[in-house]
C-alpha positions as CSV (number, residue, x, y, z in Angstrom):
1,M,-23.8,-10.7,0.7
2,K,-20.6,-8.4,1.6
3,Y,-16.7,-9.0,0.8
4,Y,-14.1,-7.7,2.0
5,L,-10.3,-6.7,0.7
6,Y,-7.6,-7.3,2.8
7,I,-3.7,-7.2,2.8
8,L,-1.7,-8.5,5.5
9,Q,1.6,-7.6,6.4
10,T,4.1,-10.8,6.6
11,Q,7.3,-11.3,8.6
12,D,9.8,-10.7,6.4
13,N,7.9,-7.1,5.1
14,T,5.6,-8.3,2.7
15,L,1.9,-7.5,1.4
16,Y,-0.4,-9.9,0.8
17,C,-3.2,-9.1,-0.4
18,G,-6.9,-11.2,-0.9
19,I,-10.7,-11.4,-0.4
20,A,-13.1,-13.0,2.2
21,R,-16.7,-12.9,4.0
22,D,-14.8,-12.6,7.3
23,V,-11.9,-10.9,7.2
24,Q,-11.2,-12.5,10.6
25,K,-11.9,-16.1,10.5
26,R,-9.1,-15.8,6.8
27,F,-6.1,-14.0,8.5
28,E,-6.8,-16.9,11.4
29,K,-6.5,-19.5,8.6
30,H,-3.1,-17.8,7.4
31,L,-2.0,-17.9,11.2
32,C,-2.5,-22.0,10.7
33,G,-1.0,-22.4,7.4
34,K,-4.6,-22.5,5.9
35,G,-5.4,-19.6,4.1
36,A,-2.7,-19.7,1.3
37,K,0.4,-21.3,0.0
38,Y,2.3,-17.9,0.6
39,T,1.4,-16.8,3.4
40,R,3.0,-21.1,5.0
41,A,6.6,-19.1,3.6
42,H,5.5,-15.8,4.5
43,K,4.3,-15.8,8.1
44,P,1.4,-12.6,8.8
45,L,1.7,-10.3,10.9
46,K,-1.3,-8.1,11.1
47,I,-4.1,-6.8,9.2
48,V,-3.3,-3.4,7.2
49,Y,-5.8,-2.6,5.0
50,I,-9.1,-3.5,4.6
51,K,-11.9,-2.5,2.3
52,E,-15.4,-3.1,1.7
53,F,-17.9,-4.3,-1.2
54,E,-20.8,-4.4,-2.0
55,N,-20.1,-8.7,-4.1
56,R,-17.2,-11.0,-4.4
57,S,-17.3,-8.9,-8.6
58,Q,-16.4,-6.1,-7.2
59,A,-13.8,-7.0,-4.5
60,Q,-12.1,-9.7,-7.1
61,K,-11.3,-6.6,-9.2
62,E,-10.2,-4.1,-6.7
63,E,-7.7,-7.2,-5.4
64,Y,-6.6,-7.5,-9.2
65,R,-6.1,-3.8,-9.4
66,I,-4.1,-3.8,-5.8
67,K,-1.9,-6.8,-7.4
68,H,-0.8,-5.0,-10.4
69,L,0.7,-2.1,-7.7
70,N,4.2,-1.9,-6.6
71,K,5.2,-1.6,-3.0
72,K,5.6,1.8,-2.5
73,Q,1.9,2.1,-4.0
74,K,0.6,-0.4,-1.8
75,L,1.7,2.1,1.0
76,R,0.7,4.7,0.3
77,L,-2.9,2.6,-0.2
78,I,-2.2,1.8,3.0
79,Q,-1.7,5.4,4.6
80,E,-4.7,6.8,3.0
């Protein structure tokens, strides 16, 4: 089953990284305040990055890696 890593841009210009099987549905949950604690406080604006993985484990490893990047590195990744 496919999993997707996604990055959201928020209203206060921060970036949120997560994984989901259906990114659009997950984004809608974030918009309704039911996605994650972080996105309740930092309202999401748009999806700025999506990458597909064959399984949850691979997606989680990439999520972990990305969450340890600084903002400049994340922005560079988004622009690639």
